[in-house]
Gaussian input, Z-matrix of N, CA and C with variables (Angstrom, degrees):
# hf/3-21g

backbone

0 1
 N
 C     1     B1
 C     2     B2     1     A1
 N     3     B3     2     A2     1     D1
 C     4     B4     3     A3     2     D2
 C     5     B5     4     A4     3     D3
 N     6     B6     5     A5     4     D4
 C     7     B7     6     A6     5     D5
 C     8     B8     7     A7     6     D6
 N     9     B9     8     A8     7     D7
 C    10    B10     9     A9     8     D8
 C    11    B11    10    A10     9     D9
 N    12    B12    11    A11    10    D10
 C    13    B13    12    A12    11    D11
 C    14    B14    13    A13    12    D12
 N    15    B15    14    A14    13    D13
 C    16    B16    15    A15    14    D14
 C    17    B17    16    A16    15    D15
 N    18    B18    17    A17    16    D16
 C    19    B19    18    A18    17    D17
 C    20    B20    19    A19    18    D18
 N    21    B21    20    A20    19    D19
 C    22    B22    21    A21    20    D20
 C    23    B23    22    A22    21    D21
 N    24    B24    23    A23    22    D22
 C    25    B25    24    A24    23    D23
 C    26    B26    25    A25    24    D24
 N    27    B27    26    A26    25    D25
 C    28    B28    27    A27    26    D26
 C    29    B29    28    A28    27    D27
 N    30    B30    29    A29    28    D28
 C    31    B31    30    A30    29    D29
 C    32    B32    31    A31    30    D30
 N    33    B33    32    A32    31    D31
 C    34    B34    33    A33    32    D32
 C    35    B35    34    A34    33    D33
 N    36    B36    35    A35    34    D34
 C    37    B37    36    A36    35    D35
 C    38    B38    37    A37    36    D36
 N    39    B39    38    A38    37    D37
 C    40    B40    39    A39    38    D38
 C    41    B41    40    A40    39    D39
 N    42    B42    41    A41    40    D40
 C    43    B43    42    A42    41    D41
 C    44    B44    43    A43    42    D42
 N    45    B45    44    A44    43    D43
 C    46    B46    45    A45    44    D44
 C    47    B47    46    A46    45    D45
 N    48    B48    47    A47    46    D46
 C    49    B49    48    A48    47    D47
 C    50    B50    49    A49    48    D48
 N    51    B51    50    A50    49    D49
 C    52    B52    51    A51    50    D50
 C    53    B53    52    A52    51    D51
 N    54    B54    53    A53    52    D52
 C    55    B55    54    A54    53    D53
 C    56    B56    55    A55    54    D54
 N    57    B57    56    A56    55    D55
 C    58    B58    57    A57    56    D56
 C    59    B59    58    A58    57    D57
 N    60    B60    59    A59    58    D58
 C    61    B61    60    A60    59    D59
 C    62    B62    61    A61    60    D60
 N    63    B63    62    A62    61    D61
 C    64    B64    63    A63    62    D62
 C    65    B65    64    A64    63    D63
 N    66    B66    65    A65    64    D64
 C    67    B67    66    A66    65    D65
 C    68    B68    67    A67    66    D66
 N    69    B69    68    A68    67    D67
 C    70    B70    69    A69    68    D68
 C    71    B71    70    A70    69    D69
 N    72    B72    71    A71    70    D70
 C    73    B73    72    A72    71    D71
 C    74    B74    73    A73    72    D72
 N    75    B75    74    A74    73    D73
 C    76    B76    75    A75    74    D74
 C    77    B77    76    A76    75    D75
 N    78    B78    77    A77    76    D76
 C    79    B79    78    A78    77    D77
 C    80    B80    79    A79    78    D78
 N    81    B81    80    A80    79    D79
 C    82    B82    81    A81    80    D80
 C    83    B83    82    A82    81    D81
 N    84    B84    83    A83    82    D82
 C    85    B85    84    A84    83    D83
 C    86    B86    85    A85    84    D84
 N    87    B87    86    A86    85    D85
 C    88    B88    87    A87    86    D86
 C    89    B89    88    A88    87    D87
 N    90    B90    89    A89    88    D88
 C    91    B91    90    A90    89    D89
 C    92    B92    91    A91    90    D90
 N    93    B93    92    A92    91    D91
 C    94    B94    93    A93    92    D92
 C    95    B95    94    A94    93    D93
 N    96    B96    95    A95    94    D94
 C    97    B97    96    A96    95    D95
 C    98    B98    97    A97    96    D96
 N    99    B99    98    A98    97    D97
 C   100   B100    99    A99    98    D98
 C   101   B101   100   A100    99    D99
 N   102   B102   101   A101   100   D100
 C   103   B103   102   A102   101   D101
 C   104   B104   103   A103   102   D102
 N   105   B105   104   A104   103   D103
 C   106   B106   105   A105   104   D104
 C   107   B107   106   A106   105   D105
 N   108   B108   107   A107   106   D106
 C   109   B109   108   A108   107   D107
 C   110   B110   109   A109   108   D108
 N   111   B111   110   A110   109   D109
 C   112   B112   111   A111   110   D110
 C   113   B113   112   A112   111   D111
 N   114   B114   113   A113   112   D112
 C   115   B115   114   A114   113   D113
 C   116   B116   115   A115   114   D114
 N   117   B117   116   A116   115   D115
 C   118   B118   117   A117   116   D116
 C   119   B119   118   A118   117   D117
 N   120   B120   119   A119   118   D118
 C   121   B121   120   A120   119   D119
 C   122   B122   121   A121   120   D120
 N   123   B123   122   A122   121   D121
 C   124   B124   123   A123   122   D122
 C   125   B125   124   A124   123   D123
 N   126   B126   125   A125   124   D124
 C   127   B127   126   A126   125   D125
 C   128   B128   127   A127   126   D126
 N   129   B129   128   A128   127   D127
 C   130   B130   129   A129   128   D128
 C   131   B131   130   A130   129   D129
 N   132   B132   131   A131   130   D130
 C   133   B133   132   A132   131   D131
 C   134   B134   133   A133   132   D132
 N   135   B135   134   A134   133   D133
 C   136   B136   135   A135   134   D134
 C   137   B137   136   A136   135   D135
 N   138   B138   137   A137   136   D136
 C   139   B139   138   A138   137   D137
 C   140   B140   139   A139   138   D138
 N   141   B141   140   A140   139   D139
 C   142   B142   141   A141   140   D140
 C   143   B143   142   A142   141   D141
 N   144   B144   143   A143   142   D142
 C   145   B145   144   A144   143   D143
 C   146   B146   145   A145   144   D144
 N   147   B147   146   A146   145   D145
 C   148   B148   147   A147   146   D146
 C   149   B149   148   A148   147   D147
 N   150   B150   149   A149   148   D148
 C   151   B151   150   A150   149   D149
 C   152   B152   151   A151   150   D150
 N   153   B153   152   A152   151   D151
 C   154   B154   153   A153   152   D152
 C   155   B155   154   A154   153   D153
 N   156   B156   155   A155   154   D154
 C   157   B157   156   A156   155   D155
 C   158   B158   157   A157   156   D156
 N   159   B159   158   A158   157   D157
 C   160   B160   159   A159   158   D158
 C   161   B161   160   A160   159   D159
 N   162   B162   161   A161   160   D160
 C   163   B163   162   A162   161   D161
 C   164   B164   163   A163   162   D162
 N   165   B165   164   A164   163   D163
 C   166   B166   165   A165   164   D164
 C   167   B167   166   A166   165   D165
 N   168   B168   167   A167   166   D166
 C   169   B169   168   A168   167   D167
 C   170   B170   169   A169   168   D168
 N   171   B171   170   A170   169   D169
 C   172   B172   171   A171   170   D170
 C   173   B173   172   A172   171   D171
 N   174   B174   173   A173   172   D172
 C   175   B175   174   A174   173   D173
 C   176   B176   175   A175   174   D174
 N   177   B177   176   A176   175   D175
 C   178   B178   177   A177   176   D176
 C   179   B179   178   A178   177   D177
 N   180   B180   179   A179   178   D178
 C   181   B181   180   A180   179   D179
 C   182   B182   181   A181   180   D180
 N   183   B183   182   A182   181   D181
 C   184   B184   183   A183   182   D182
 C   185   B185   184   A184   183   D183
 N   186   B186   185   A185   184   D184
 C   187   B187   186   A186   185   D185
 C   188   B188   187   A187   186   D186
 N   189   B189   188   A188   187   D187
 C   190   B190   189   A189   188   D188
 C   191   B191   190   A190   189   D189
 N   192   B192   191   A191   190   D190
 C   193   B193   192   A192   191   D191
 C   194   B194   193   A193   192   D192
 N   195   B195   194   A194   193   D193
 C   196   B196   195   A195   194   D194
 C   197   B197   196   A196   195   D195
 N   198   B198   197   A197   196   D196
 C   199   B199   198   A198   197   D197
 C   200   B200   199   A199   198   D198
 N   201   B201   200   A200   199   D199
 C   202   B202   201   A201   200   D200
 C   203   B203   202   A202   201   D201
 N   204   B204   203   A203   202   D202
 C   205   B205   204   A204   203   D203
 C   206   B206   205   A205   204   D204
 N   207   B207   206   A206   205   D205
 C   208   B208   207   A207   206   D206
 C   209   B209   208   A208   207   D207
 N   210   B210   209   A209   208   D208
 C   211   B211   210   A210   209   D209
 C   212   B212   211   A211   210   D210
 N   213   B213   212   A212   211   D211
 C   214   B214   213   A213   212   D212
 C   215   B215   214   A214   213   D213
 N   216   B216   215   A215   214   D214
 C   217   B217   216   A216   215   D215
 C   218   B218   217   A217   216   D216
 N   219   B219   218   A218   217   D217
 C   220   B220   219   A219   218   D218
 C   221   B221   220   A220   219   D219
 N   222   B222   221   A221   220   D220
 C   223   B223   222   A222   221   D221
 C   224   B224   223   A223   222   D222
 N   225   B225   224   A224   223   D223
 C   226   B226   225   A225   224   D224
 C   227   B227   226   A226   225   D225
 N   228   B228   227   A227   226   D226
 C   229   B229   228   A228   227   D227
 C   230   B230   229   A229   228   D228
 N   231   B231   230   A230   229   D229
 C   232   B232   231   A231   230   D230
 C   233   B233   232   A232   231   D231
 N   234   B234   233   A233   232   D232
 C   235   B235   234   A234   233   D233
 C   236   B236   235   A235   234   D234
 N   237   B237   236   A236   235   D235
 C   238   B238   237   A237   236   D236
 C   239   B239   238   A238   237   D237
 N   240   B240   239   A239   238   D238
 C   241   B241   240   A240   239   D239
 C   242   B242   241   A241   240   D240
 N   243   B243   242   A242   241   D241
 C   244   B244   243   A243   242   D242
 C   245   B245   244   A244   243   D243
 N   246   B246   245   A245   244   D244
 C   247   B247   246   A246   245   D245
 C   248   B248   247   A247   246   D246
 N   249   B249   248   A248   247   D247
 C   250   B250   249   A249   248   D248
 C   251   B251   250   A250   249   D249
 N   252   B252   251   A251   250   D250
 C   253   B253   252   A252   251   D251
 C   254   B254   253   A253   252   D252
 N   255   B255   254   A254   253   D253
 C   256   B256   255   A255   254   D254
 C   257   B257   256   A256   255   D255
 N   258   B258   257   A257   256   D256
 C   259   B259   258   A258   257   D257
 C   260   B260   259   A259   258   D258
 N   261   B261   260   A260   259   D259
 C   262   B262   261   A261   260   D260
 C   263   B263   262   A262   261   D261
 N   264   B264   263   A263   262   D262
 C   265   B265   264   A264   263   D263
 C   266   B266   265   A265   264   D264
 N   267   B267   266   A266   265   D265
 C   268   B268   267   A267   266   D266
 C   269   B269   268   A268   267   D267
 N   270   B270   269   A269   268   D268
 C   271   B271   270   A270   269   D269
 C   272   B272   271   A271   270   D270
 N   273   B273   272   A272   271   D271
 C   274   B274   273   A273   272   D272
 C   275   B275   274   A274   273   D273
 N   276   B276   275   A275   274   D274
 C   277   B277   276   A276   275   D275
 C   278   B278   277   A277   276   D276
 N   279   B279   278   A278   277   D277
 C   280   B280   279   A279   278   D278
 C   281   B281   280   A280   279   D279
 N   282   B282   281   A281   280   D280
 C   283   B283   282   A282   281   D281
 C   284   B284   283   A283   282   D282
 N   285   B285   284   A284   283   D283
 C   286   B286   285   A285   284   D284
 C   287   B287   286   A286   285   D285
 N   288   B288   287   A287   286   D286
 C   289   B289   288   A288   287   D287
 C   290   B290   289   A289   288   D288
 N   291   B291   290   A290   289   D289
 C   292   B292   291   A291   290   D290
 C   293   B293   292   A292   291   D291
 N   294   B294   293   A293   292   D292
 C   295   B295   294   A294   293   D293
 C   296   B296   295   A295   294   D294
 N   297   B297   296   A296   295   D295
 C   298   B298   297   A297   296   D296
 C   299   B299   298   A298   297   D297

   B1=1.4254
   B2=1.5285
   B3=1.3071
   B4=1.4628
   B5=1.5180
   B6=1.3040
   B7=1.4628
   B8=1.5171
   B9=1.3190
   B10=1.4579
   B11=1.5108
   B12=1.3039
   B13=1.4577
   B14=1.5019
   B15=1.3257
   B16=1.4577
   B17=1.5335
   B18=1.3203
   B19=1.4506
   B20=1.5259
   B21=1.3332
   B22=1.4547
   B23=1.5018
   B24=1.3389
   B25=1.4645
   B26=1.5125
   B27=1.3256
   B28=1.4613
   B29=1.5094
   B30=1.3368
   B31=1.4449
   B32=1.5222
   B33=1.3374
   B34=1.4476
   B35=1.5097
   B36=1.2775
   B37=1.4580
   B38=1.5345
   B39=1.3331
   B40=1.4524
   B41=1.5292
   B42=1.3284
   B43=1.4399
   B44=1.5341
   B45=1.3224
   B46=1.4556
   B47=1.5362
   B48=1.3157
   B49=1.4294
   B50=1.4933
   B51=1.3063
   B52=1.4627
   B53=1.5157
   B54=1.3328
   B55=1.4730
   B56=1.5185
   B57=1.3342
   B58=1.4667
   B59=1.5432
   B60=1.3289
   B61=1.4813
   B62=1.5173
   B63=1.3193
   B64=1.4821
   B65=1.5075
   B66=1.3241
   B67=1.4752
   B68=1.5246
   B69=1.3389
   B70=1.4732
   B71=1.5251
   B72=1.3242
   B73=1.4714
   B74=1.5207
   B75=1.3216
   B76=1.4716
   B77=1.5371
   B78=1.3130
   B79=1.4626
   B80=1.5348
   B81=1.3134
   B82=1.4742
   B83=1.5233
   B84=1.3148
   B85=1.4689
   B86=1.5267
   B87=1.3330
   B88=1.4630
   B89=1.5277
   B90=1.3367
   B91=1.4605
   B92=1.5283
   B93=1.3442
   B94=1.4777
   B95=1.5224
   B96=1.3340
   B97=1.4675
   B98=1.5283
   B99=1.3159
   B100=1.4807
   B101=1.5095
   B102=1.3270
   B103=1.4701
   B104=1.5128
   B105=1.3357
   B106=1.4678
   B107=1.5258
   B108=1.3239
   B109=1.4539
   B110=1.5090
   B111=1.3171
   B112=1.4785
   B113=1.5228
   B114=1.3162
   B115=1.4435
   B116=1.5066
   B117=1.3253
   B118=1.4712
   B119=1.5129
   B120=1.3062
   B121=1.4508
   B122=1.5240
   B123=1.3122
   B124=1.4752
   B125=1.5113
   B126=1.3176
   B127=1.4445
   B128=1.5364
   B129=1.3509
   B130=1.4619
   B131=1.5206
   B132=1.3380
   B133=1.4736
   B134=1.5289
   B135=1.3314
   B136=1.4640
   B137=1.5281
   B138=1.3340
   B139=1.4745
   B140=1.5247
   B141=1.3424
   B142=1.4712
   B143=1.5175
   B144=1.3477
   B145=1.4612
   B146=1.5076
   B147=1.3286
   B148=1.4764
   B149=1.5269
   B150=1.3454
   B151=1.4646
   B152=1.5255
   B153=1.3146
   B154=1.4650
   B155=1.5299
   B156=1.3211
   B157=1.4683
   B158=1.5282
   B159=1.3224
   B160=1.4677
   B161=1.5093
   B162=1.3299
   B163=1.4670
   B164=1.5377
   B165=1.3251
   B166=1.4599
   B167=1.5216
   B168=1.3319
   B169=1.4733
   B170=1.5131
   B171=1.3317
   B172=1.4761
   B173=1.5210
   B174=1.3213
   B175=1.4712
   B176=1.5288
   B177=1.3324
   B178=1.4683
   B179=1.5136
   B180=1.3576
   B181=1.4586
   B182=1.5137
   B183=1.3120
   B184=1.4703
   B185=1.5370
   B186=1.3109
   B187=1.4619
   B188=1.5323
   B189=1.3169
   B190=1.4654
   B191=1.5396
   B192=1.3167
   B193=1.5006
   B194=1.5126
   B195=1.3316
   B196=1.4750
   B197=1.5212
   B198=1.3240
   B199=1.4743
   B200=1.5352
   B201=1.3320
   B202=1.4606
   B203=1.5321
   B204=1.3373
   B205=1.4700
   B206=1.5208
   B207=1.3291
   B208=1.4526
   B209=1.5314
   B210=1.3217
   B211=1.4685
   B212=1.5209
   B213=1.3298
   B214=1.4652
   B215=1.5244
   B216=1.3155
   B217=1.4608
   B218=1.5424
   B219=1.3224
   B220=1.4607
   B221=1.5099
   B222=1.3253
   B223=1.4597
   B224=1.5185
   B225=1.3364
   B226=1.4519
   B227=1.5187
   B228=1.3538
   B229=1.4553
   B230=1.5364
   B231=1.3036
   B232=1.4607
   B233=1.5462
   B234=1.3036
   B235=1.4628
   B236=1.4944
   B237=1.3471
   B238=1.4527
   B239=1.5128
   B240=1.3265
   B241=1.4666
   B242=1.5308
   B243=1.3289
   B244=1.4878
   B245=1.5476
   B246=1.3123
   B247=1.4563
   B248=1.5126
   B249=1.3301
   B250=1.4621
   B251=1.4999
   B252=1.3229
   B253=1.4597
   B254=1.5380
   B255=1.3158
   B256=1.4864
   B257=1.5237
   B258=1.3199
   B259=1.4641
   B260=1.5436
   B261=1.3192
   B262=1.4759
   B263=1.5298
   B264=1.2949
   B265=1.4714
   B266=1.5181
   B267=1.3534
   B268=1.4575
   B269=1.5203
   B270=1.3336
   B271=1.4425
   B272=1.5230
   B273=1.3349
   B274=1.4409
   B275=1.5327
   B276=1.3039
   B277=1.4588
   B278=1.5385
   B279=1.3015
   B280=1.4692
   B281=1.5266
   B282=1.3091
   B283=1.4597
   B284=1.5234
   B285=1.2841
   B286=1.4680
   B287=1.5256
   B288=1.3256
   B289=1.4669
   B290=1.5201
   B291=1.3469
   B292=1.4431
   B293=1.5348
   B294=1.3178
   B295=1.4723
   B296=1.5129
   B297=1.3030
   B298=1.4497
   B299=1.5162
   A1=108.42
   A2=115.20
   A3=120.51
   A4=108.43
   A5=116.11
   A6=123.16
   A7=108.99
   A8=117.37
   A9=121.42
   A10=108.60
   A11=116.73
   A12=121.48
   A13=110.61
   A14=115.93
   A15=121.89
   A16=105.97
   A17=115.91
   A18=119.82
   A19=111.85
   A20=115.58
   A21=122.15
   A22=109.67
   A23=117.01
   A24=121.87
   A25=110.09
   A26=115.25
   A27=122.94
   A28=107.96
   A29=116.91
   A30=120.05
   A31=109.84
   A32=115.95
   A33=121.85
   A34=107.84
   A35=123.65
   A36=130.36
   A37=113.40
   A38=118.78
   A39=119.26
   A40=111.22
   A41=117.11
   A42=121.41
   A43=106.86
   A44=115.62
   A45=120.86
   A46=109.24
   A47=116.70
   A48=120.37
   A49=111.30
   A50=114.81
   A51=121.04
   A52=109.06
   A53=114.64
   A54=120.55
   A55=110.79
   A56=117.06
   A57=120.49
   A58=111.26
   A59=115.45
   A60=119.06
   A61=111.70
   A62=116.04
   A63=119.09
   A64=111.69
   A65=117.63
   A66=121.32
   A67=110.78
   A68=116.40
   A69=120.67
   A70=110.15
   A71=116.75
   A72=121.07
   A73=111.23
   A74=116.65
   A75=120.91
   A76=109.83
   A77=116.59
   A78=121.26
   A79=109.76
   A80=116.79
   A81=121.07
   A82=109.89
   A83=116.95
   A84=120.89
   A85=110.40
   A86=117.45
   A87=120.83
   A88=111.03
   A89=115.74
   A90=120.30
   A91=111.34
   A92=115.76
   A93=120.51
   A94=109.55
   A95=116.39
   A96=120.73
   A97=110.54
   A98=118.39
   A99=121.90
   A100=112.00
   A101=116.86
   A102=118.79
   A103=112.23
   A104=117.13
   A105=120.84
   A106=112.59
   A107=117.35
   A108=122.12
   A109=110.97
   A110=115.58
   A111=119.90
   A112=111.21
   A113=115.40
   A114=122.52
   A115=112.82
   A116=117.38
   A117=121.49
   A118=110.63
   A119=116.58
   A120=122.11
   A121=108.82
   A122=115.41
   A123=120.60
   A124=109.20
   A125=116.67
   A126=122.92
   A127=109.01
   A128=116.23
   A129=121.10
   A130=111.03
   A131=115.62
   A132=121.32
   A133=108.72
   A134=116.23
   A135=119.69
   A136=111.13
   A137=118.11
   A138=119.99
   A139=110.36
   A140=116.54
   A141=120.32
   A142=109.82
   A143=116.82
   A144=120.56
   A145=110.09
   A146=118.24
   A147=120.89
   A148=110.88
   A149=115.25
   A150=118.95
   A151=111.25
   A152=116.12
   A153=121.14
   A154=111.07
   A155=116.22
   A156=120.42
   A157=110.76
   A158=116.71
   A159=121.34
   A160=111.10
   A161=116.54
   A162=121.17
   A163=110.27
   A164=117.43
   A165=122.01
   A166=111.44
   A167=117.01
   A168=121.43
   A169=110.45
   A170=117.14
   A171=121.44
   A172=110.95
   A173=116.75
   A174=119.74
   A175=110.85
   A176=116.81
   A177=120.73
   A178=110.95
   A179=116.63
   A180=119.17
   A181=111.38
   A182=117.59
   A183=121.12
   A184=110.20
   A185=116.85
   A186=119.90
   A187=111.68
   A188=116.31
   A189=122.06
   A190=109.68
   A191=116.06
   A192=120.19
   A193=110.19
   A194=117.91
   A195=120.86
   A196=111.34
   A197=114.83
   A198=119.99
   A199=112.00
   A200=116.63
   A201=121.68
   A202=112.71
   A203=116.92
   A204=120.16
   A205=113.44
   A206=117.65
   A207=122.47
   A208=113.61
   A209=117.30
   A210=120.93
   A211=109.05
   A212=114.82
   A213=120.89
   A214=108.26
   A215=115.15
   A216=121.26
   A217=109.22
   A218=116.12
   A219=123.28
   A220=108.65
   A221=115.16
   A222=121.14
   A223=108.87
   A224=115.26
   A225=120.16
   A226=108.60
   A227=116.77
   A228=118.45
   A229=111.59
   A230=114.55
   A231=122.04
   A232=105.27
   A233=114.91
   A234=120.61
   A235=111.16
   A236=116.48
   A237=122.18
   A238=108.03
   A239=117.34
   A240=121.41
   A241=113.55
   A242=116.19
   A243=119.35
   A244=110.46
   A245=116.85
   A246=120.07
   A247=113.46
   A248=116.63
   A249=121.00
   A250=114.03
   A251=116.36
   A252=119.55
   A253=109.98
   A254=113.39
   A255=119.47
   A256=108.18
   A257=117.17
   A258=120.82
   A259=111.69
   A260=115.91
   A261=119.60
   A262=109.07
   A263=115.81
   A264=122.20
   A265=106.66
   A266=114.92
   A267=117.84
   A268=108.31
   A269=114.71
   A270=121.36
   A271=108.25
   A272=116.54
   A273=121.63
   A274=108.55
   A275=114.94
   A276=119.89
   A277=107.02
   A278=116.81
   A279=122.59
   A280=108.80
   A281=114.09
   A282=121.07
   A283=108.59
   A284=116.25
   A285=121.96
   A286=108.33
   A287=114.58
   A288=121.28
   A289=109.26
   A290=118.94
   A291=119.37
   A292=114.85
   A293=118.68
   A294=120.82
   A295=114.22
   A296=118.76
   A297=121.40
   A298=110.45
   D1=136.27
   D2=178.84
   D3=-118.21
   D4=133.63
   D5=-178.48
   D6=-114.38
   D7=136.67
   D8=174.61
   D9=-131.53
   D10=161.75
   D11=-179.96
   D12=-136.90
   D13=144.90
   D14=172.25
   D15=-117.86
   D16=142.08
   D17=-174.32
   D18=-133.15
   D19=134.21
   D20=170.95
   D21=-105.26
   D22=131.05
   D23=-175.87
   D24=-116.97
   D25=134.85
   D26=173.73
   D27=-125.44
   D28=132.52
   D29=178.69
   D30=-91.25
   D31=131.18
   D32=178.05
   D33=-125.04
   D34=136.55
   D35=6.07
   D36=-92.10
   D37=12.61
   D38=179.48
   D39=-57.00
   D40=-43.76
   D41=173.18
   D42=-102.75
   D43=101.07
   D44=-173.23
   D45=-79.69
   D46=144.95
   D47=177.12
   D48=171.95
   D49=168.44
   D50=177.67
   D51=-70.46
   D52=166.81
   D53=-178.94
   D54=-56.75
   D55=-43.26
   D56=-179.72
   D57=-61.65
   D58=-39.87
   D59=177.95
   D60=-65.19
   D61=-41.45
   D62=177.79
   D63=-61.39
   D64=-43.12
   D65=179.01
   D66=-65.83
   D67=-41.73
   D68=179.04
   D69=-63.44
   D70=-42.12
   D71=179.59
   D72=-65.68
   D73=-40.93
   D74=178.02
   D75=-65.42
   D76=-39.15
   D77=179.52
   D78=-65.76
   D79=-40.98
   D80=177.16
   D81=-62.29
   D82=-45.64
   D83=179.02
   D84=-62.99
   D85=-38.63
   D86=178.36
   D87=-63.51
   D88=-40.31
   D89=178.43
   D90=-60.65
   D91=-42.02
   D92=177.38
   D93=-62.54
   D94=-41.68
   D95=178.88
   D96=-62.79
   D97=-43.09
   D98=-179.63
   D99=-65.09
   D100=-38.96
   D101=179.38
   D102=-72.13
   D103=-16.62
   D104=177.28
   D105=-82.15
   D106=-15.79
   D107=-179.06
   D108=131.74
   D109=170.57
   D110=-178.06
   D111=-73.10
   D112=151.60
   D113=174.10
   D114=67.14
   D115=38.57
   D116=-178.12
   D117=-117.58
   D118=166.35
   D119=170.98
   D120=-134.09
   D121=157.28
   D122=179.00
   D123=-142.40
   D124=135.08
   D125=177.55
   D126=-91.23
   D127=125.59
   D128=-177.81
   D129=-56.24
   D130=138.73
   D131=179.13
   D132=-123.35
   D133=129.03
   D134=-179.86
   D135=-62.55
   D136=-36.33
   D137=-178.87
   D138=-63.27
   D139=-39.37
   D140=178.93
   D141=-65.60
   D142=-38.05
   D143=179.38
   D144=-65.39
   D145=-43.38
   D146=178.01
   D147=-62.26
   D148=-41.37
   D149=179.37
   D150=-63.60
   D151=-41.53
   D152=178.39
   D153=-64.33
   D154=-43.59
   D155=178.11
   D156=-61.37
   D157=-44.80
   D158=178.93
   D159=-61.34
   D160=-41.71
   D161=179.77
   D162=-63.05
   D163=-43.55
   D164=178.03
   D165=-63.61
   D166=-41.68
   D167=178.96
   D168=-64.19
   D169=-42.05
   D170=178.07
   D171=-64.08
   D172=-42.73
   D173=178.56
   D174=-62.64
   D175=-43.59
   D176=177.85
   D177=-62.80
   D178=-38.62
   D179=-179.37
   D180=-69.14
   D181=-33.48
   D182=176.29
   D183=-66.77
   D184=-43.12
   D185=176.47
   D186=-59.29
   D187=-42.62
   D188=178.10
   D189=-63.75
   D190=-42.23
   D191=179.69
   D192=-62.72
   D193=-38.28
   D194=175.15
   D195=-61.24
   D196=-46.25
   D197=-179.88
   D198=-64.48
   D199=-34.71
   D200=-176.63
   D201=-88.37
   D202=-1.81
   D203=178.82
   D204=68.22
   D205=36.79
   D206=-178.16
   D207=-85.11
   D208=-8.23
   D209=178.01
   D210=-93.84
   D211=136.86
   D212=178.60
   D213=-127.12
   D214=134.43
   D215=-177.57
   D216=-96.96
   D217=129.37
   D218=175.83
   D219=-122.74
   D220=146.26
   D221=173.02
   D222=-110.86
   D223=129.59
   D224=-178.73
   D225=-119.96
   D226=125.46
   D227=-179.03
   D228=-73.68
   D229=147.16
   D230=172.45
   D231=-108.25
   D232=116.86
   D233=-172.11
   D234=-104.00
   D235=135.86
   D236=172.77
   D237=-75.01
   D238=114.29
   D239=-174.78
   D240=-65.68
   D241=-24.11
   D242=179.95
   D243=-76.92
   D244=-41.52
   D245=-175.17
   D246=-100.99
   D247=-19.30
   D248=-176.51
   D249=75.97
   D250=9.11
   D251=-178.01
   D252=-98.88
   D253=153.34
   D254=176.39
   D255=-72.59
   D256=123.32
   D257=-179.74
   D258=-104.91
   D259=-19.69
   D260=178.24
   D261=-164.45
   D262=174.36
   D263=177.62
   D264=-136.93
   D265=137.85
   D266=174.40
   D267=-112.48
   D268=144.36
   D269=178.99
   D270=-95.12
   D271=130.16
   D272=179.74
   D273=-120.52
   D274=126.99
   D275=178.86
   D276=-102.68
   D277=117.85
   D278=-179.02
   D279=-107.39
   D280=140.63
   D281=178.57
   D282=-102.03
   D283=113.81
   D284=175.33
   D285=-89.88
   D286=79.54
   D287=-177.55
   D288=-74.50
   D289=133.56
   D290=-175.78
   D291=-66.39
   D292=-24.45
   D293=179.68
   D294=-110.69
   D295=-25.99
   D296=-172.66
   D297=-114.19

């Protein structure tokens, strides 16, 4: 039997936070270590945490936009410049964001 371990490391008090935040950060670092391969460790990075938070917020905002009907589908013809005829159509999905 072979045993391996992956470890997520958080530095305290350099990265200040509540106990729950420290555990969440260590868990996130451990996940990065596991995806890198067996028997690895990873030091938690604030920039990675902010990137992950931003990605989750964007995903949640897209789900909300779908529910609110903020996406509009347009069809744009692709025209053959030699013949002037439509040779294809591309579908464009536009986001009518209420603030942006």
